[in-house]
C-alpha positions, 0 to 999 in steps of 0.5 A: 936333514933326513926324511921320517921312517914312515917316509922311507917306507912309503918310498920303498913300497911305492919303488916295489909297486912300480916294479911290480907293474913293470914285470907284469907289463913285461909278462903280458907282452911275453904272452903277446909273443910266445918264445920271445924274451921281452924286457922293459924298464921304464921307471929304472932312470927314475928309480936309480936317481931315487936310490942315489938321494936316499944313501946320500940322505943316510951316509949309506957308505955300505949300500944296505939300502941298494943290498936291501932292494936287489939281493933281498928283494925288498925283504922278501929273500928271507935267506940274503939277510946281514949278519954282523957278529950276532945271530939275529939280522941287521934289518930284515923289513924296510922299517928296521932297515931305517932304524939301521941307517939312522943308527949308523949315520947317528954314530958317524956323525957323533964320531967326527 
């Protein structure tokens, strides 16, 4: 079973918002202790498990979800898109990633 595009996009948007909240929390801690590096991963364990679930759901054997989130910073880093035999990137936003993953999953299932 695969979730809808809308659900997929909402999940990624939610995790991005939570990460932004964590970043704001860290900045607040650092402003209270100048010269001290602070770090906090309040949602890291939950995020990791959620991404594992999405990867399993879409049979993401090439790690495109993780690449999109961590390397492309949810599509914000426009210098990191993935190209394969084309001048057009495979995905630059969550919707394009969803369709790319679904296409790969369907192709893999049809080739069985």
